[in-house]
mmCIF file of the C-alpha atoms, coordinates in Angstrom:
data_MODEL
# 
_entry.id   MODEL 
# 
loop_
_atom_site.group_PDB 
_atom_site.id 
_atom_site.type_symbol 
_atom_site.label_atom_id 
_atom_site.label_alt_id 
_atom_site.label_comp_id 
_atom_site.label_asym_id 
_atom_site.label_entity_id 
_atom_site.label_seq_id 
_atom_site.pdbx_PDB_ins_code 
_atom_site.Cartn_x 
_atom_site.Cartn_y 
_atom_site.Cartn_z 
_atom_site.occupancy 
_atom_site.B_iso_or_equiv 
_atom_site.pdbx_formal_charge 
_atom_site.auth_seq_id 
_atom_site.auth_comp_id 
_atom_site.auth_asym_id 
_atom_site.auth_atom_id 
_atom_site.pdbx_PDB_model_num 
ATOM 1  C CA . MET A 1 1  ? 9.104   -18.589 52.577 1.00 0.00 ? 1  MET A CA 1 
ATOM 2  C CA . GLU A 1 2  ? 8.779   -22.140 53.875 1.00 0.00 ? 2  GLU A CA 1 
ATOM 3  C CA . GLY A 1 3  ? 7.259   -25.352 52.528 1.00 0.00 ? 3  GLY A CA 1 
ATOM 4  C CA . LYS A 1 4  ? 7.723   -28.741 51.014 1.00 0.00 ? 4  LYS A CA 1 
ATOM 5  C CA . LEU A 1 5  ? 8.116   -29.393 47.290 1.00 0.00 ? 5  LEU A CA 1 
ATOM 6  C CA . LEU A 1 6  ? 6.121   -32.525 46.523 1.00 0.00 ? 6  LEU A CA 1 
ATOM 7  C CA . VAL A 1 7  ? 5.414   -34.390 43.227 1.00 0.00 ? 7  VAL A CA 1 
ATOM 8  C CA . ASN A 1 8  ? 2.496   -36.857 43.538 1.00 0.00 ? 8  ASN A CA 1 
ATOM 9  C CA . GLY A 1 9  ? 2.939   -36.818 47.204 1.00 0.00 ? 9  GLY A CA 1 
ATOM 10 C CA . VAL A 1 10 ? 6.710   -37.565 47.202 1.00 0.00 ? 10 VAL A CA 1 
ATOM 11 C CA . GLN A 1 11 ? 9.088   -34.852 48.502 1.00 0.00 ? 11 GLN A CA 1 
ATOM 12 C CA . VAL A 1 12 ? 11.515  -33.597 45.880 1.00 0.00 ? 12 VAL A CA 1 
ATOM 13 C CA . GLY A 1 13 ? 15.040  -32.803 47.107 1.00 0.00 ? 13 GLY A CA 1 
ATOM 14 C CA . ASP A 1 14 ? 15.465  -29.308 45.622 1.00 0.00 ? 14 ASP A CA 1 
ATOM 15 C CA . ALA A 1 15 ? 14.325  -26.923 42.988 1.00 0.00 ? 15 ALA A CA 1 
ATOM 16 C CA . LYS A 1 16 ? 16.873  -28.127 40.541 1.00 0.00 ? 16 LYS A CA 1 
ATOM 17 C CA . ALA A 1 17 ? 15.413  -31.682 40.787 1.00 0.00 ? 17 ALA A CA 1 
ATOM 18 C CA . MET A 1 18 ? 11.955  -30.211 40.228 1.00 0.00 ? 18 MET A CA 1 
ATOM 19 C CA . GLY A 1 19 ? 13.173  -28.541 37.032 1.00 0.00 ? 19 GLY A CA 1 
ATOM 20 C CA . ALA A 1 20 ? 14.413  -31.897 35.847 1.00 0.00 ? 20 ALA A CA 1 
ATOM 21 C CA . LEU A 1 21 ? 11.003  -33.437 36.504 1.00 0.00 ? 21 LEU A CA 1 
ATOM 22 C CA . SER A 1 22 ? 8.805   -30.756 34.935 1.00 0.00 ? 22 SER A CA 1 
ATOM 23 C CA . GLY A 1 23 ? 8.410   -28.153 32.297 1.00 0.00 ? 23 GLY A CA 1 
ATOM 24 C CA . TYR A 1 24 ? 6.317   -25.254 31.210 1.00 0.00 ? 24 TYR A CA 1 
ATOM 25 C CA . VAL A 1 25 ? 4.420   -25.029 28.054 1.00 0.00 ? 25 VAL A CA 1 
ATOM 26 C CA . GLN A 1 26 ? 2.416   -21.953 27.207 1.00 0.00 ? 26 GLN A CA 1 
ATOM 27 C CA . GLN A 1 27 ? -1.025  -22.903 25.866 1.00 0.00 ? 27 GLN A CA 1 
ATOM 28 C CA . ASP A 1 28 ? -3.379  -20.761 23.940 1.00 0.00 ? 28 ASP A CA 1 
ATOM 29 C CA . ASP A 1 29 ? -6.756  -22.506 23.360 1.00 0.00 ? 29 ASP A CA 1 
ATOM 30 C CA . LEU A 1 30 ? -9.102  -20.842 21.099 1.00 0.00 ? 30 LEU A CA 1 
ATOM 31 C CA . PHE A 1 31 ? -12.703 -22.056 21.485 1.00 0.00 ? 31 PHE A CA 1 
ATOM 32 C CA . ILE A 1 32 ? -15.516 -21.108 19.019 1.00 0.00 ? 32 ILE A CA 1 
ATOM 33 C CA . GLY A 1 33 ? -18.152 -19.764 21.508 1.00 0.00 ? 33 GLY A CA 1 
ATOM 34 C CA . THR A 1 34 ? -21.072 -20.801 19.362 1.00 0.00 ? 34 THR A CA 1 
ATOM 35 C CA . LEU A 1 35 ? -20.200 -24.494 19.399 1.00 0.00 ? 35 LEU A CA 1 
ATOM 36 C CA . THR A 1 36 ? -21.442 -26.927 21.894 1.00 0.00 ? 36 THR A CA 1 
ATOM 37 C CA . VAL A 1 37 ? -18.908 -29.173 23.811 1.00 0.00 ? 37 VAL A CA 1 
ATOM 38 C CA . ALA A 1 38 ? -19.856 -32.016 21.523 1.00 0.00 ? 38 ALA A CA 1 
ATOM 39 C CA . GLU A 1 39 ? -19.458 -29.946 18.400 1.00 0.00 ? 39 GLU A CA 1 
ATOM 40 C CA . HIS A 1 40 ? -16.061 -28.798 19.615 1.00 0.00 ? 40 HIS A CA 1 
ATOM 41 C CA . LEU A 1 41 ? -14.847 -32.240 20.308 1.00 0.00 ? 41 LEU A CA 1 
ATOM 42 C CA . ARG A 1 42 ? -15.980 -33.443 16.844 1.00 0.00 ? 42 ARG A CA 1 
ATOM 43 C CA . PHE A 1 43 ? -14.261 -30.538 15.258 1.00 0.00 ? 43 PHE A CA 1 
ATOM 44 C CA . GLN A 1 44 ? -10.950 -31.401 17.086 1.00 0.00 ? 44 GLN A CA 1 
ATOM 45 C CA . ALA A 1 45 ? -11.310 -34.916 16.241 1.00 0.00 ? 45 ALA A CA 1 
ATOM 46 C CA . MET A 1 46 ? -11.577 -34.024 12.536 1.00 0.00 ? 46 MET A CA 1 
ATOM 47 C CA . LEU A 1 47 ? -8.333  -32.017 12.910 1.00 0.00 ? 47 LEU A CA 1 
ATOM 48 C CA . ARG A 1 48 ? -6.231  -34.183 15.135 1.00 0.00 ? 48 ARG A CA 1 
ATOM 49 C CA . MET A 1 49 ? -7.217  -37.816 14.921 1.00 0.00 ? 49 MET A CA 1 
ATOM 50 C CA . ASP A 1 50 ? -5.593  -40.318 12.447 1.00 0.00 ? 50 ASP A CA 1 
ATOM 51 C CA . ARG A 1 51 ? -6.624  -39.349 8.954  1.00 0.00 ? 51 ARG A CA 1 
ATOM 52 C CA . HIS A 1 52 ? -7.215  -42.978 8.181  1.00 0.00 ? 52 HIS A CA 1 
ATOM 53 C CA . LEU A 1 53 ? -10.190 -43.129 10.588 1.00 0.00 ? 53 LEU A CA 1 
ATOM 54 C CA . SER A 1 54 ? -13.577 -42.745 8.992  1.00 0.00 ? 54 SER A CA 1 
ATOM 55 C CA . ASN A 1 55 ? -15.894 -40.022 10.254 1.00 0.00 ? 55 ASN A CA 1 
ATOM 56 C CA . ASP A 1 56 ? -18.017 -42.719 11.964 1.00 0.00 ? 56 ASP A CA 1 
ATOM 57 C CA . GLU A 1 57 ? -15.047 -44.083 13.832 1.00 0.00 ? 57 GLU A CA 1 
ATOM 58 C CA . ARG A 1 58 ? -14.135 -40.511 14.986 1.00 0.00 ? 58 ARG A CA 1 
ATOM 59 C CA . ASN A 1 59 ? -17.683 -39.797 16.064 1.00 0.00 ? 59 ASN A CA 1 
ATOM 60 C CA . LYS A 1 60 ? -17.755 -43.047 18.010 1.00 0.00 ? 60 LYS A CA 1 
ATOM 61 C CA . LYS A 1 61 ? -14.608 -42.124 19.875 1.00 0.00 ? 61 LYS A CA 1 
ATOM 62 C CA . VAL A 1 62 ? -15.991 -38.719 20.707 1.00 0.00 ? 62 VAL A CA 1 
ATOM 63 C CA . ASP A 1 63 ? -19.259 -40.336 21.889 1.00 0.00 ? 63 ASP A CA 1 
ATOM 64 C CA . GLU A 1 64 ? -17.258 -42.706 24.050 1.00 0.00 ? 64 GLU A CA 1 
ATOM 65 C CA . LEU A 1 65 ? -15.306 -39.805 25.579 1.00 0.00 ? 65 LEU A CA 1 
ATOM 66 C CA . ILE A 1 66 ? -18.497 -37.834 26.271 1.00 0.00 ? 66 ILE A CA 1 
ATOM 67 C CA . TYR A 1 67 ? -19.957 -40.963 27.939 1.00 0.00 ? 67 TYR A CA 1 
ATOM 68 C CA . GLU A 1 68 ? -16.921 -41.448 30.130 1.00 0.00 ? 68 GLU A CA 1 
ATOM 69 C CA . VAL A 1 69 ? -16.883 -37.838 31.273 1.00 0.00 ? 69 VAL A CA 1 
ATOM 70 C CA . TYR A 1 70 ? -20.552 -37.532 32.027 1.00 0.00 ? 70 TYR A CA 1 
ATOM 71 C CA . VAL A 1 71 ? -21.297 -40.936 33.549 1.00 0.00 ? 71 VAL A CA 1 
# 
């Protein structure tokens, strides 16, 4: 096998250096198939955002995110 090992377009010296720059985390995302994208984001916002934020503040942040992604 041949090739170059690049991180953000910069060549990495060897595989050990790459190991020092990166890691692997297994991710198991479970989505509720009956929810829309917006509903899923609002559900996650309720679970993950600062508990001191009001529902209106959380919904505003979700709306801003949706706007940024779709515009």
